C-alpha positions in Angstrom: 261.8 57.8 68.3 265.4 57.6 69.4 267.0 54.3 70.4 268.0 53.8 74.0 269.9 51.3 76.2 267.9 48.2 77.1 267.9 47.7 80.8 265.5 48.2 83.7 265.7 50.1 86.9 262.8 47.9 88.0 260.7 45.2 86.3 257.3 44.1 87.5 254.9 41.9 85.6 251.4 42.8 86.5 248.8 40.6 84.9 245.1 41.2 84.4 242.5 39.1 86.1 238.7 38.6 86.4 238.5 41.2 89.1 239.8 43.9 86.7 237.5 46.7 85.6 235.9 46.1 82.2 236.3 49.7 81.1 238.7 50.2 78.2 241.5 52.7 78.1 239.5 55.4 76.2 236.4 55.2 78.3 237.6 56.6 81.6 236.6 60.2 81.2 233.6 60.7 83.5 232.9 64.4 82.9 234.3 65.6 86.2 236.2 68.9 86.1 238.6 68.9 89.1 240.5 66.6 91.3 238.9 65.4 94.5 240.4 66.3 97.9 239.3 63.3 99.9 241.2 61.1 102.3 241.9 57.4 102.5 240.5 55.2 105.3 242.0 51.7 105.0 244.5 50.0 107.3 244.7 46.8 105.3 247.0 46.9 102.2 244.5 44.9 100.2 241.3 46.6 101.2 239.5 49.3 99.1 241.2 52.7 99.6 240.5 56.1 98.3 243.0 58.5 96.7 243.7 61.8 98.3 243.7 64.0 95.2 246.6 66.0 96.3 248.1 66.3 92.8 246.1 69.3 91.4 247.2 70.9 88.2 246.8 74.5 87.1 244.1 74.9 84.5 241.1 72.5 84.3 240.5 69.0 83.2 238.1 68.3 80.3 235.0 66.3 80.0 235.6 65.9 76.2 237.0 62.8 74.5 239.6 63.7 71.9 238.7 60.5 69.9 235.0 61.3 69.6 234.3 65.1 69.1 233.0 66.3 65.7 233.3 69.5 63.7 230.4 70.8 61.5 229.4 74.1 60.1 227.0 75.9 62.5 225.3 79.0 61.3 223.1 79.5 64.4 223.5 82.8 66.1 225.2 83.2 69.5 224.4 85.7 72.2 227.3 88.1 72.7 227.6 91.3 74.7 229.6 94.0 73.0 231.4 96.6 75.1 232.4 99.5 72.9 236.0 100.5 73.3 235.9 104.3 73.0 239.6 104.4 72.2 239.3 102.0 69.2 238.4 103.5 65.9 237.3 100.1 64.6 234.0 100.4 66.6 231.5 102.1 64.3 229.9 103.7 67.4 233.0 106.0 67.6 232.3 107.4 64.1 229.7 109.7 62.7 228.3 110.0 59.1 227.2 113.2 57.5 225.3 111.7 54.7 223.3 108.5 53.9 222.9 107.3 50.3 220.6 104.3 49.6 221.1 102.2 46.5 218.4 99.7 45.5 219.3 97.0 43.1 216.7 95.6 40.7 216.3 92.1 39.4 214.2 93.3 36.4 215.3 96.8 35.8 218.0 99.3 36.7 219.2 100.1 40.2 218.0 103.3 41.8 219.6 105.8 44.2 218.2 108.1 46.9 219.9 110.7 49.2 222.6 111.5 46.6 222.5 115.3 46.0 226.1 115.6 44.9 226.2 113.2 42.0 228.5 110.7 43.8 226.8 107.6 42.5 226.8 106.6 38.8 224.5 103.8 37.6 224.6 101.7 34.5 221.9 99.0 34.8 222.8 97.4 38.1 226.5 98.3 37.8 226.9 100.9 40.5 230.0 103.0 41.1 230.3 105.5 43.9 233.1 108.1 43.8 233.4 110.4 46.8 235.9 113.2 46.2 234.3 115.4 48.9 235.2 115.7 52.6 231.9 114.1 53.6 231.8 110.8 55.5 229.1 108.8 53.8 227.1 105.7 54.8 226.0 103.7 51.8 222.9 101.5 52.3 222.6 98.6 49.8 219.3 96.8 49.3 217.4 94.9 46.6 218.5 92.1 44.3 220.5 91.7 41.0 221.8 88.8 39.1 224.1 90.9 37.0 225.6 93.9 38.8 228.1 95.1 41.4 228.9 97.9 43.8 232.2 99.7 43.4 233.5 102.4 45.6 236.2 105.1 45.4 236.8 107.4 48.3 239.6 109.2 50.2 237.5 109.2 53.4 236.4 106.4 55.7 232.8 105.1 55.1 230.2 102.6 56.0 228.5 100.1 53.7 225.2 98.9 55.2 223.9 95.6 53.8 220.2 95.8 54.3 218.8 92.6 52.7 220.8 92.9 49.5 221.6 90.1 47.0 224.3 90.9 44.4 225.6 88.4 41.8 228.3 89.6 39.4 229.0 87.0 36.7 232.1 88.9 35.5 233.9 89.8 38.8 233.6 90.9 42.4 230.1 91.6 43.8 231.6 94.4 46.0 234.9 96.1 45.0 236.0 98.7 47.5 239.0 100.7 46.0 239.2 103.0 49.0 242.2 102.5 51.2 240.4 104.0 54.2 238.6 102.2 57.0 235.3 100.7 55.8 232.6 99.6 58.2 230.4 96.8 56.9 227.1 96.8 58.8 224.8 93.7 58.5 221.5 95.2 59.4 219.7 93.4 62.2 217.3 90.7 61.0 218.5 90.9 57.3 219.9 88.2 55.1 222.5 89.3 52.5 224.1 87.4 49.6 227.2 88.1 47.5 228.2 85.9 44.5 231.0 86.4 42.0 231.5 84.8 38.6 233.8 82.0 37.5 235.8 84.5 35.6 236.8 88.1 36.3 236.4 89.8 33.0 235.6 93.1 34.8 239.1 93.2 36.2 241.6 95.8 34.9 245.3 96.0 35.0 245.3 99.2 37.0 243.1 97.9 39.9 243.0 94.9 42.1 240.0 92.6 42.2 241.0 89.7 44.4 237.8 88.4 45.9 234.0 88.3 45.7 234.1 91.0 48.4 237.4 92.9 47.9 238.8 96.0 49.7 242.0 97.9 49.5 241.4 99.2 53.0 240.4 97.8 56.4 237.1 95.9 56.5 235.3 95.9 59.9 232.1 93.8 60.1 229.4 94.6 62.6 225.6 94.3 63.1 223.6 91.1 63.8 222.4 90.4 60.3 223.6 87.5 58.1 226.0 87.6 55.2 226.7 84.7 52.8 229.5 85.0 50.3 229.7 82.4 47.5 233.1 82.7 45.9 233.6 80.9 42.6 236.9 82.3 41.2 239.0 83.9 43.9 238.8 84.5 47.7 235.5 85.1 49.5 236.4 88.2 51.5 239.7 89.9 51.2 241.4 93.1 52.3 244.8 94.3 51.3 244.9 95.7 54.9 243.0 93.8 57.6 239.6 92.1 58.2 237.9 92.3 61.6 234.6 90.9 62.8 232.7 92.3 65.8 230.3 90.5 68.2 226.9 89.3 66.9 227.9 89.3 63.2 227.1 86.1 61.3 229.1 85.4 58.1 229.3 82.3 55.9 231.9 82.0 53.2 231.9 79.2 50.6 234.9 79.4 48.4 235.6 76.9 45.6 238.7 78.4 44.1 240.4 80.6 46.6 240.9 81.4 50.3 237.9 82.0 52.5 238.8 85.2 54.5 242.1 86.9 53.9 243.5 90.1 55.4 247.0 90.9 54.1 248.0 92.5 57.4 245.7 90.7 59.9 242.5 88.9 60.5 240.9 89.7 63.8 237.8 87.9 65.2 236.6 90.0 68.1 233.3 88.1 68.0 230.6 86.8 65.8 229.7 83.6 64.1 232.1 82.8 61.2 231.7 79.7 59.0 234.1 79.0 56.1 233.9 76.1 53.7 236.9 75.7 51.4 237.0 73.2 48.5 239.9 74.5 46.3 243.3 72.9 46.0 245.7 74.1 48.7 243.5 77.0 49.8 243.2 78.4 53.3 240.1 79.1 55.4 241.6 82.2 57.0 244.9 83.6 55.9 247.2 86.5 56.4 250.8 87.7 56.0 250.6 89.0 59.6 248.5 88.0 62.6 245.4 86.0 63.1 243.8 86.9 66.4 240.7 85.3 67.8 239.3 86.9 70.9 235.7 85.6 70.9 232.8 84.3 68.9 232.5 81.0 67.2 234.6 80.2 64.1 234.2 77.0 62.1 236.3 76.1 59.1 236.1 73.1 56.8 238.8 72.5 54.1 238.5 69.6 51.7 240.8 70.5 48.8 243.8 68.5 47.6 247.5 69.4 47.5 249.6 70.9 44.7 253.3 71.4 43.9 254.6 74.8 44.7 257.3 75.6 42.1 258.5 78.6 44.1 259.1 76.7 47.3 260.1 73.5 45.4 257.7 71.5 47.6 254.1 70.5 48.0 251.4 72.7 49.5 248.1 71.7 51.0 245.0 73.3 52.7 245.1 74.9 56.1 242.2 76.0 58.3 244.2 79.0 59.4 247.5 80.1 57.9 249.5 83.0 59.3 253.0 84.1 58.2 253.6 86.0 61.4 251.6 84.9 64.5 248.4 83.2 65.7 246.9 84.4 69.0 243.8 82.7 70.4 242.6 84.5 73.4 239.0 83.3 73.7 235.9 82.2 71.8 235.5 78.9 70.0 237.5 77.7 67.0 236.6 74.5 65.1 238.6 73.2 62.1 238.3 70.1 60.0 240.6 69.3 57.1 239.9 66.2 54.9 242.4 66.7 52.1 245.8 65.1 51.7 248.4 66.9 53.8 245.7 69.3 55.3 246.5 71.2 58.5 244.5 72.9 61.2 246.6 75.8 62.5 249.7 76.6 60.4 252.0 79.4 61.2 255.5 80.4 60.0 256.2 81.9 63.4 254.5 81.6 66.8 251.2 80.1 68.0 249.8 81.2 71.4 246.7 79.6 72.8 245.8 81.7 75.9 242.1 80.8 76.4 239.0 79.6 74.5 238.2 76.3 73.0 240.1 74.9 70.0 239.0 71.7 68.2 240.8 70.4 65.2 240.4 67.2 63.1 242.4 66.2 60.0 241.6 63.0 58.1 244.1 63.2 55.2 247.2 61.2 54.6 250.8 62.2 53.8 252.0 62.8 50.2 255.6 62.1 49.5 257.7 61.5 46.3 261.0 62.6 44.8 259.7 66.1 44.5 258.9 66.6 48.2 256.3 65.8 50.8 253.4 67.3 52.7 252.0 65.8 55.9 248.8 66.5 57.9 249.3 68.4 61.1 246.7 69.5 63.7 248.8 72.5 64.9 252.1 73.4 63.2 254.4 76.3 63.9 257.9 77.1 62.8 258.3 79.1 66.0 257.3 78.4 69.5 253.9 77.0 70.5 252.6 78.1 73.9 249.5 77.0 75.8 248.5 79.3 78.6 244.9 78.3 79.1 241.7 77.1 77.4 241.0 73.7 76.0 242.7 72.4 72.9 241.7 69.1 71.2 243.5 67.8 68.2 242.7 64.5 66.4 244.5 63.1 63.3 242.6 60.3 61.7 245.0 59.8 58.7 248.1 57.6 58.8 251.7 57.9 57.7 255.0 59.3 58.9 254.7 62.9 59.7 251.0 62.7 60.6 251.5 64.6 63.9 249.1 66.2 66.2 251.0 69.2 67.5 254.4 70.1 66.0 256.8 73.0 66.6 260.0 73.5 64.7 261.2 75.3 67.8 259.9 74.9 71.4 256.6 73.9 73.0 255.5 75.4 76.4 252.4 74.1 78.2 251.8 76.4 81.2 248.0 75.9 81.9 244.8 74.8 80.3 244.0 71.5 78.7 245.9 70.0 75.7 244.7 66.8 74.1 246.3 65.3 71.0 245.6 62.0 69.3 247.6 60.9 66.2 249.3 58.2 64.1 252.8 59.8 64.4 253.9 61.8 67.4 251.0 63.4 69.3 253.2 66.3 70.5 256.6 67.0 68.9 259.1 69.8 69.3 262.3 70.3 67.4 263.7 72.1 70.4 263.1 71.9 74.2 259.6 71.0 75.4 258.3 72.3 78.7 255.2 71.3 80.7 254.7 73.5 83.7 251.0 73.0 84.4 247.6 72.2 83.0 246.4 68.9 81.8 248.0 67.1 78.9 246.8 64.0 77.1 249.0 62.8 74.2 248.2 59.5 72.5 250.1 58.2 69.5 249.2 54.8 68.2 252.4 54.4 66.1 255.1 56.6 67.6 255.8 58.6 70.7 253.2 60.3 72.8 255.4 63.3 73.6 258.6 63.7 71.7 261.2 66.4 72.3 264.2 66.6 69.9 266.1 68.3 72.6 265.4 68.3 76.4 262.1 67.4 77.9 261.1 69.2 81.2 258.0 68.2 83.1 257.7 70.6 86.0 254.0 70.3 86.9 250.5 69.6 85.7 248.9 66.3 84.9 250.5 64.5 82.0 249.3 61.3 80.3 251.6 60.3 77.4 250.7 57.0 75.5 253.0 55.8 72.7 252.9 53.0 70.3 254.4 49.5 70.5 258.1 48.8 70.8 260.3 50.8 70.4 258.1 53.8 70.8 257.7 55.6 74.1 255.2 57.6 76.1 257.7 60.4 76.5 260.9 60.8 74.6 263.9 63.1 74.5 266.7 63.0 71.9 269.7 60.7 72.6 272.2 63.4 73.4 269.6 65.3 75.6 267.7 64.5 78.8 264.2 64.1 80.2 263.6 65.6 83.6 260.6 65.1 85.9 260.5 67.9 88.5 256.8 67.9 89.4 253.2 67.0 88.4 251.5 63.7 88.0 253.0 61.9 85.0 251.9 58.7 83.3 254.1 57.5 80.3 253.4 54.2 78.6 254.7 52.6 75.4 256.8 49.9 73.9 259.9 51.5 75.3 260.8 53.7 78.3 262.7 57.0 78.2 265.4 57.3 80.9 264.7 60.0 83.5 267.8 62.1 84.5 268.9 61.6 88.1 268.9 65.3 88.7 265.1 65.3 88.5 263.4 66.7 91.6 260.6 64.2 91.7 260.7 60.5 92.1 259.1 58.0 89.7 258.5 54.2 89.5 258.9 52.0 86.4 256.8 49.0 85.7 256.2 46.4 83.0 252.5 45.7 82.6 250.1 44.1 80.2 248.0 46.2 77.8 244.5 46.9 79.1 245.6 46.4 82.7 244.1 48.4 85.6 246.5 49.2 88.4 246.3 51.1 91.6 249.2 52.8 93.4 249.2 53.2 97.2 251.4 54.6 99.9 250.7 52.0 102.6 247.0 52.4 103.2 246.8 55.7 101.4 245.8 55.4 97.7 247.6 57.8 95.3 246.1 57.1 91.8 244.7 54.5 89.5 245.4 54.0 85.8 244.4 51.7 83.0 246.9 51.1 80.2 245.8 51.2 76.6 244.2 48.0 75.4 245.8 48.1 71.9 248.5 49.8 69.7 250.7 50.5 72.7 253.4 48.7 74.8 254.1 47.3 78.2 256.6 49.9 79.7 255.0 52.1 82.2 256.4 55.0 84.2 254.5 56.8 86.9 255.6 59.9 88.8 253.7 61.7 91.5 254.3 64.6 94.0 253.4 61.9 96.6 256.5 59.9 95.8 259.7 60.2 97.8 262.9 58.8 96.4 263.9 55.6 98.1 260.4 54.9 99.5 258.4 51.9 98.7 254.9 51.9 97.2 252.3 49.2 96.7 251.1 48.5 93.2 247.9 46.5 92.8 247.1 44.8 89.5 243.7 43.8 88.2 241.9 46.0 90.7 238.4 47.5 90.5 238.1 51.3 90.6 235.0 53.1 91.9 234.1 56.8 92.0 236.6 59.6 91.8 237.6 62.0 89.1 238.9 60.9 85.7 241.2 62.5 83.2 241.0 60.0 80.4 242.3 56.7 81.9 243.8 58.2 85.0 241.7 58.5 88.2 242.2 60.2 91.5 239.8 60.6 94.4 238.6 57.1 93.7 238.3 53.9 95.7 240.8 51.2 94.7 239.5 47.7 95.3 241.5 44.6 95.9 243.5 43.2 93.0 244.7 39.9 91.7 248.3 40.7 92.6 250.2 43.3 94.7 253.9 44.1 94.8 256.1 46.8 96.2 258.0 49.3 94.0 260.7 51.7 95.0 260.6 55.2 93.7 263.7 56.9 92.3 264.6 60.2 90.7 266.5 58.2 88.2 264.8 55.8 85.7 266.8 53.8 83.2 265.8 53.6 79.6 264.3 50.4 78.1 263.1 49.1 74.8 260.1 47.5 76.5 259.4 44.4 78.5 257.6 41.2 77.4 254.4 42.1 79.1 252.2 40.1 76.7 254.2 36.9 77.1 252.9 34.5 79.7 255.6 33.4 82.2 258.0 36.2 81.2 260.6 37.7 83.6 259.3 39.2 86.7 256.0 37.4 86.6 255.0 35.5 89.6 
């Protein structure tokens, strides 16, 4: 929060009264999904009137409450329709296999093999090694159960591994170790349950070969089929490819990793569809990680991390868990993503470059606190990127339940762009923070910080459209905030900003605003003569008394009626803002003049009876 000059463009004291609605600030969401296009019908300035609902944002409002949603593992299957892309070699339907070899593991004896007329498979107890030096494209079917064995594969050709009700435990290393650098299809046979478990040590590992996971592959891993796969990783990662990992629709995968990442693809992790559940308990480990791109196009992905933090001697700083960590880019284009991190400094989405949320549903909870000492610090974040963060659609909900400086909901070390969709963030520190410029061009934005700014741009802040509710903490924190040497501009949209202080709005803004001083927990209605514009209830605690409202209905220099302590009936709610509603008579009513220029303030004495501007 940056300090500002302390004076008002307008000061109004609006007190609550017995006629005020009893609904609290966080109980306003009524589940409606759009603004109501209705008209007002009152001629008397103090009679009930109805808002017009003219201020419609691109995107859609949400029926969810960011303070209440939960995140839990959910292994239930979902119904997905898969359309095969005939030009994409990752679809197994585009491949053919000349030979099928079936390997049956045995809990009491030795594994057996059928369909192998070329001596490709070597068996030693339940240690199975397949070496394909031919030009034949082979499908390997694994079935049966072993508590002391593995499947290892060498091949210069692509292949498929079909898991057909198999259970493999290797106490000395990986359960499946694919040394082939070619594309490998992993088919979970319909209706089957499959289990892979590694040991707490990897004594099977050699210096000449990698063995980095319970299910490890040098080449691409593409999962398909509607069966179930459970991976219990005790030493390293659950599933890892030194190329990329991809899941197709209808797959169902659960990874429980106690000492490594859940799913890692060095080049990429792509969720085209399927149900993915990942539970991470190791220190500073990641649910899904890559040096390249994480792309989520469909399905339902749920990630829990509960591990602690550690000191990274290479980076000379602390490191903590992340639900998803990408060095290059995170693209979310559809599906459902749920992340919960409970460890100190834990993060939801964490990217060294850009994060783009284009569609789908994203829900993130962190509960950890900040760790800081003379060696460094690590802070919880819901969504963090060193590059730009862009929202183009979908619904994003972020809630941080831990406390401490740096405990921020959405943070970019560059710029933030909100173009459409719904973005909801609730945190102790800034709810939405950008090191560079911050742009809101459309959509619905709810940003609530109970100890700092709702929306904080460390350069310029541009609000050009959409519906924006920004609620900051007590004095001197603001609802919206731009850096001292920069400016805040309101050029469009419906904007509510409340906090202990008020950010100045630059006079070159294209849309007018009004500034008020109100009590916490106060319901107000704003009208243009007999035409109601909107109603809003300020936070009842951990906030301030400085309120700014901007609406496309406002014209600079025009006067608008503000009612305090009024009842609100009907209409459509986005959190504590309502439109399309009936505004009842209030305890007090004053006129406020809209202006494109709003002066900054450190907050008014809205909680002090008899303060300035009170009548």
